[in-house]
C-alpha positions in Angstrom: 108.9 84.8 118.0 105.8 86.9 118.5 103.3 87.8 115.7 104.6 91.3 115.7 108.1 90.0 115.2 106.9 87.8 112.3 105.5 91.0 110.6 108.6 93.1 111.1 110.9 90.3 109.9 108.7 89.7 106.8 108.7 93.5 106.0 112.4 93.7 106.0 112.8 90.5 103.9 110.3 91.8 101.4 112.0 95.2 101.3 115.3 93.5 100.4 113.7 91.5 97.6 111.3 94.1 95.9 112.4 93.2 92.4 111.9 89.4 92.7 108.4 87.9 93.4 108.4 85.3 96.1 105.7 83.3 94.3 106.5 81.8 90.9 103.2 79.9 90.3 101.4 82.3 87.9 97.8 81.8 89.1 98.6 82.3 92.8 100.8 85.3 92.0 98.0 86.8 89.9 95.5 86.4 92.7 97.8 88.2 95.1 98.1 91.0 92.6 94.3 91.3 92.4 93.9 91.6 96.1 96.9 93.9 96.8 96.4 96.4 93.9 92.7 96.9 93.8 92.0 100.5 94.9 88.2 100.0 95.4 88.5 97.4 98.1 91.3 97.2 100.7 89.5 94.8 103.1 90.7 91.7 101.2 94.4 92.4 101.8 93.8 92.9 105.6 91.9 89.6 105.7 94.8 87.8 104.2 97.4 89.4 106.4 95.4 88.5 109.6 94.8 84.9 108.5 98.3 84.3 107.3 99.7 85.8 110.6 97.5 83.5 112.6 98.7 80.5 110.6 102.3 81.4 111.2 101.7 82.0 114.9 99.8 78.7 115.4 100.3 76.2 112.5 97.5 74.1 113.9 94.7 76.5 112.9 92.7 76.2 109.7 93.5 79.4 107.8 89.9 79.4 106.4 88.3 79.7 109.8 88.9 83.2 111.2 85.8 83.1 113.4 85.7 81.5 116.9 81.9 81.3 116.4 82.6 78.3 114.1 83.3 76.4 117.3 86.0 74.1 115.9 89.3 73.6 117.7 91.2 74.9 114.7 89.2 78.1 114.4 90.7 81.4 115.5 89.8 85.1 115.9 90.9 86.8 112.7 89.6 90.1 114.1 91.9 89.8 117.1 95.0 89.3 114.9 93.8 92.1 112.6 93.3 94.7 115.3 96.1 93.7 117.6 98.9 93.2 115.1 98.0 94.2 111.5 96.7 97.7 112.5 99.9 98.9 114.2 102.0 97.2 111.4 100.3 98.9 108.4 100.2 102.3 110.2 103.9 102.0 111.3 105.1 101.3 107.7 102.4 103.4 105.9 101.2 100.5 103.9 98.3 101.0 101.5 95.6 99.3 103.7 92.5 100.5 105.5 93.4 101.8 108.9 90.7 99.7 110.6 89.9 96.0 110.7 88.5 94.1 107.7 86.3 92.1 110.0 83.8 94.9 110.5 83.1 95.3 106.8 79.7 94.1 105.6 81.3 91.1 103.7 83.2 89.8 106.7 81.3 90.7 109.9 78.8 88.5 111.8 80.0 85.3 110.1 80.4 81.8 111.5 81.3 79.9 108.3 84.5 78.5 106.8 85.8 81.0 104.2 85.8 78.9 101.0 85.7 80.1 97.3 82.1 79.0 96.8 80.8 81.7 99.3 78.8 84.5 97.8 80.4 87.6 99.5 78.3 90.8 99.6 81.4 93.0 99.1 82.5 94.6 95.8 84.3 94.0 93.6 83.6 90.3 93.7 86.9 89.4 92.1 88.9 90.7 95.1 87.0 88.5 97.5 87.1 85.5 95.1 90.9 85.9 94.8 91.3 86.3 98.6 89.2 83.2 99.4 91.0 81.2 96.7 94.4 82.2 98.3 93.2 80.9 101.7 92.3 77.6 100.0 95.7 77.6 98.3 97.4 77.8 101.7 95.1 75.2 103.2 95.7 72.8 100.3 99.5 73.3 100.6 99.9 74.9 97.2 101.7 77.8 98.8 103.3 78.2 102.2 101.8 80.8 104.5 105.1 82.6 105.1 105.8 82.8 101.3 102.4 84.3 100.6 102.8 86.8 103.5 106.1 87.9 102.1 104.6 88.3 98.6 101.7 90.4 99.9 103.9 92.7 101.9 106.2 93.0 98.9 103.3 94.1 96.7 102.1 96.5 99.3 105.5 98.1 99.5 105.6 98.4 95.7 102.1 100.0 95.6 103.2 102.5 98.4 106.3 103.5 96.5 104.5 103.9 93.2 102.0 106.2 94.9 104.8 108.2 96.5 106.6 108.6 93.1 103.4 109.7 91.3 102.6 112.2 94.1 106.1 113.6 94.2 106.2 113.9 90.4 102.9 115.8 90.4 104.1 118.1 93.2 107.3 118.9 91.3 105.3 119.6 88.1 103.0 121.9 90.1 105.9 123.7 91.7 107.5 124.3 88.3 104.2 125.7 86.8 103.1 127.8 89.7 102.2 131.4 88.8 103.8 134.3 90.7 100.6 136.3 90.7 98.3 133.5 91.7 95.1 132.2 90.2 91.9 134.3 89.8 89.1 133.5 92.3 86.9 132.2 89.5 89.6 129.8 88.3 89.9 128.4 91.8 86.1 128.0 91.9 86.3 126.0 88.7 89.1 123.9 90.1 87.1 123.0 93.2 84.0 122.3 91.1 86.0 119.9 88.9 87.4 118.2 92.0 84.0 117.8 93.5 82.8 116.1 90.4 85.0 113.1 90.9 83.7 109.8 92.4 84.3 109.5 96.1 84.3 113.3 96.8 82.0 113.4 99.7 84.7 114.5 102.1 85.8 117.4 99.9 83.1 120.0 100.8 84.1 119.6 104.5 87.7 120.3 103.7 86.8 123.3 101.5 84.9 125.0 104.4 87.6 124.1 106.9 90.2 125.6 104.5 88.2 128.8 104.4 88.2 129.1 108.2 91.9 128.3 108.4 92.5 131.4 106.2 89.8 133.8 107.5 89.7 132.7 111.2 92.1 135.3 112.5 90.2 138.1 110.9 86.9 136.9 112.4 88.4 136.0 115.8 87.1 132.5 115.2 88.7 129.2 114.2 87.7 125.7 113.1 88.0 122.8 115.6 90.1 119.8 114.3 88.1 117.7 111.9 86.8 114.4 113.0 87.5 111.2 111.0 85.4 110.9 107.9 83.8 107.7 109.1 83.2 108.7 112.7 79.6 109.1 113.6 78.4 112.3 115.4 77.1 110.3 118.3 80.6 108.8 118.9 82.5 112.1 118.6 79.7 114.3 120.1 80.3 116.7 117.2 77.4 119.0 116.3 78.5 119.3 112.6 81.2 118.4 110.1 83.0 121.7 110.8 82.6 123.4 114.2 83.6 127.0 114.5 84.6 128.4 117.9 85.3 131.8 119.3 88.5 132.8 120.9 86.9 131.6 124.2 86.5 128.2 122.6 82.7 128.5 122.6 81.0 126.9 119.5 79.4 129.8 117.6 78.6 128.1 114.3 78.4 124.6 112.7 78.6 123.5 109.1 77.1 120.3 107.8 77.9 119.1 104.3 75.5 117.2 102.1 76.3 115.6 98.7 72.5 115.5 98.2 69.5 117.7 98.5 68.9 119.0 102.0 65.4 118.1 103.3 63.1 119.3 106.0 63.7 116.0 107.8 67.5 116.8 107.7 66.8 120.1 109.4 64.4 118.6 112.0 66.9 115.8 112.9 69.8 118.2 113.2 67.9 120.7 115.4 66.9 117.8 117.7 70.5 116.9 118.1 71.7 120.5 118.5 69.0 121.2 121.1 70.5 118.6 123.4 73.9 120.2 123.4 75.0 122.0 126.6 75.8 125.2 124.5 74.0 125.2 121.2 75.6 127.3 118.4 74.0 130.6 117.3 74.3 129.6 113.6 73.8 126.3 111.8 74.7 126.1 108.1 73.8 123.3 105.7 76.0 123.3 102.6 74.9 121.2 99.7 76.2 120.3 96.3 72.7 119.9 95.0 69.7 122.2 94.2 68.1 123.9 97.2 64.3 123.7 97.2 62.5 126.9 98.0 60.3 125.2 100.7 63.4 124.0 102.5 64.9 127.5 102.5 61.6 128.9 103.9 61.4 126.2 106.6 65.0 126.8 107.6 64.2 130.6 107.9 61.3 129.9 110.2 63.3 127.7 112.6 65.1 130.7 114.2 61.9 131.9 115.9 61.3 128.4 117.3 64.9 127.5 118.4 66.8 130.7 118.6 69.3 129.2 116.2 69.6 130.7 112.8 69.5 127.9 110.2 70.5 128.4 106.6 71.0 126.2 103.5 73.7 127.3 101.1 75.0 126.1 97.8 78.6 124.8 98.2 80.1 126.6 95.2 78.1 129.7 96.0 79.5 129.8 99.5 83.1 129.4 98.2 82.6 132.0 95.5 81.4 134.6 98.1 84.2 133.7 100.4 86.9 134.0 97.8 85.7 137.4 96.6 85.3 138.7 100.1 88.8 137.5 101.1 90.2 138.0 97.6 93.8 138.7 98.8 93.7 135.3 100.7 92.5 133.2 97.7 95.8 131.4 97.2 96.2 130.9 100.9 92.8 129.2 100.7 94.0 127.0 97.8 97.1 126.0 99.7 95.1 125.2 102.8 92.7 123.1 100.8 95.5 121.2 99.1 97.2 120.5 102.4 94.0 119.2 104.0 93.3 117.0 100.9 96.8 115.5 100.9 96.9 114.9 104.7 93.6 113.0 104.8 93.9 109.2 105.2 93.5 107.2 102.0 90.3 105.7 103.4 88.7 109.1 103.4 90.2 110.5 100.1 91.5 107.9 97.7 95.0 108.4 96.2 93.6 108.9 92.7 91.4 111.7 94.1 94.4 113.3 95.7 96.4 112.9 92.4 93.5 114.3 90.5 93.5 117.6 92.4 97.2 118.1 91.8 96.8 117.4 88.1 93.9 119.8 87.9 95.8 122.5 89.7 98.8 121.9 87.5 96.7 122.4 84.4 95.2 125.6 85.9 98.6 127.0 86.9 100.0 126.2 83.5 97.3 128.2 81.7 
């Protein structure tokens, strides 16, 4: 049986026994719950899945040694198992895990040590890593079989997935029932977006707000937004000039938007212009959108750059930009809100957490109910 077969078989076994835990020992079961249900850190569960799969594939390995750099005969490459088998598995079944390997996170990369509970891991929260390391020791010491722990972890992941789906569907049904036939006023939509931006982990949201605006207004402007790059992708990898790139009907980039959840600085402008100057076809217009205060000297510096580069640079307040857009395209305000909601809900959980998605639906339900 291949490692991929192990995972598929375990998934269907867990699916058939969702109501009954595979582990009865309370301490081990509690550790599995900590790792699988923590929303802040999803690396721990992928670490366990990769190490457990390696142990099932080759019982001779030491489950605590997922680094070939250790040099022992019973060490193995946890990253290989994670990338080769766990990634397609969690994506295929939409399990609540990070879409990329755990072995590139700060706590787990560049290591050559045995993973034991006494290690001081740099990741947060510490209890997730402590629980994961203790579970590796539990398997090593024979307190729980690798296949049993794998089944329990997959069972918990399926439960978390279904609980999220139920909450999301419930919120969507509530929203549909409360939806106003005349739509929300523009200022109510602005308040709704402001409230959503105030949540923790909202750095992706300004990008989606601007993209939603262009989804609605693009046809009137004979312009459109290019598909968004992944939230974690670096510009040097994607060759993107900004977070949102606007192209003409001829597919020429005419404007770029870069979002900052902090104050824009003169250094930000200089670094961006250096990047843009190297593009084969620099845009005519480059817009920084910030959620923080705009300093007068930064505005003045941006204004001066057009004479030096031929590119008009401007720094705008995020909410001010949206307010202007919604009043200029007032008849399209609800289309904007629908586009924003669709973008928020379709983002991977690694970019926008499930609680942040649920928060938007709850906020909109409250606004529609009023």
